[in-house]
C-alpha positions in Angstrom: -2.6 -25.3 53.2 -0.4 -26.0 50.2 1.5 -29.0 51.6 -0.4 -31.5 49.4 -0.9 -29.3 46.4 0.8 -30.8 43.3 2.6 -27.6 42.4 4.1 -27.1 38.9 6.3 -24.5 37.3 5.7 -22.3 34.3 7.2 -19.6 32.1 6.2 -17.4 29.2 7.1 -17.3 25.5 6.4 -14.9 22.7 5.3 -17.5 20.1 3.4 -20.5 21.4 3.7 -22.4 18.0 7.5 -21.9 17.8 7.7 -23.1 21.4 5.6 -26.2 20.6 7.8 -27.1 17.7 11.0 -26.6 19.7 9.9 -28.6 22.8 8.2 -31.4 20.8 10.2 -31.7 17.6 13.7 -30.5 18.7 13.8 -31.7 22.3 11.5 -34.6 21.8 9.3 -33.9 24.8 5.6 -34.8 25.0 3.8 -31.5 24.6 0.1 -31.1 25.2 -1.8 -28.0 24.0 -4.9 -26.7 25.7 -6.5 -23.3 26.1 -3.7 -21.7 24.0 -1.1 -22.9 26.4 1.4 -25.8 26.3 2.1 -28.4 29.0 5.5 -30.1 28.8 5.4 -33.6 30.1 8.8 -34.2 31.8 10.1 -37.1 33.7 8.9 -37.2 37.3 5.3 -36.5 36.5 5.2 -32.8 37.2 4.2 -30.8 34.2 5.7 -27.5 33.1 3.3 -24.8 31.8 4.3 -22.7 28.9 2.1 -19.7 28.1 2.1 -16.9 25.5 2.7 -13.4 26.7 2.7 -10.6 24.2 5.3 -8.5 26.0 7.4 -11.6 26.9 11.0 -10.9 28.0 13.2 -13.9 28.6 14.4 -14.4 32.2 18.1 -13.8 32.9 18.3 -17.1 34.7 17.8 -20.8 33.9 14.0 -21.6 33.8 14.3 -25.3 33.1 17.1 -27.8 33.9 17.3 -31.3 32.4 19.5 -33.7 34.5 21.4 -36.1 32.3 23.8 -39.0 33.1 26.5 -37.8 30.5 26.8 -34.1 29.6 29.0 -34.8 26.5 26.5 -37.2 25.0 23.6 -34.9 25.8 25.3 -31.9 24.2 26.3 -33.9 21.1 22.7 -35.2 20.7 21.2 -31.7 21.1 23.7 -30.2 18.7 22.7 -32.9 16.2 19.1 -31.8 16.6 20.0 -28.1 15.8 20.4 -26.8 19.4 23.0 -24.0 19.8 24.7 -23.8 23.1 25.5 -20.6 24.9 29.1 -19.5 25.4 29.8 -17.5 28.5 33.0 -15.7 29.3 33.4 -17.7 32.5 33.2 -21.0 30.6 36.5 -21.8 28.8 35.2 -25.0 27.1 34.7 -24.5 23.4 31.5 -26.4 23.5 30.0 -24.3 26.2 30.2 -26.9 29.0 31.0 -25.5 32.4 33.1 -28.0 34.4 35.0 -28.0 37.6 32.6 -26.4 40.1 29.2 -27.9 40.8 27.8 -30.3 38.3 28.9 -30.1 34.7 26.3 -27.9 32.9 25.6 -26.5 29.5 23.1 -23.8 28.6 20.9 -23.2 25.6 17.8 -21.1 24.8 14.4 -21.8 23.4 13.0 -19.7 20.5 11.7 -17.1 23.0 15.2 -16.7 24.6 14.4 -18.6 27.8 17.5 -20.2 29.2 17.5 -24.0 29.6 20.2 -26.4 30.6 21.4 -29.9 30.6 23.4 -30.8 33.7 25.2 -34.0 34.6 24.0 -35.8 37.7 24.2 -39.3 38.9 20.4 -39.4 38.9 20.1 -38.0 35.3 
């Protein structure tokens, strides 16, 4: 029944305007606003829905991953745009980049505390 449905992902935030500013102005994504919700236009053509939820609680896992060809360049560019990367105990890199198992990856959060990442892939 759902085999041909163009599925898309979504997650909540506590402040839709702060989310719009972050995703559009800080990350540089095309963001559409309709019916009090945002649609993030990401490469590949599948939109991501962002909606306001008064009792929003950020997920404890990564809700959105951005594949990139070079993790160091991506981290540098995002830091230059004001993004702060997370530093986890299991990641010794002072910039917060996890290397050595799986793809190199670095995590950051949006204004609502949702966890996002950039990860280095050949297809990034």
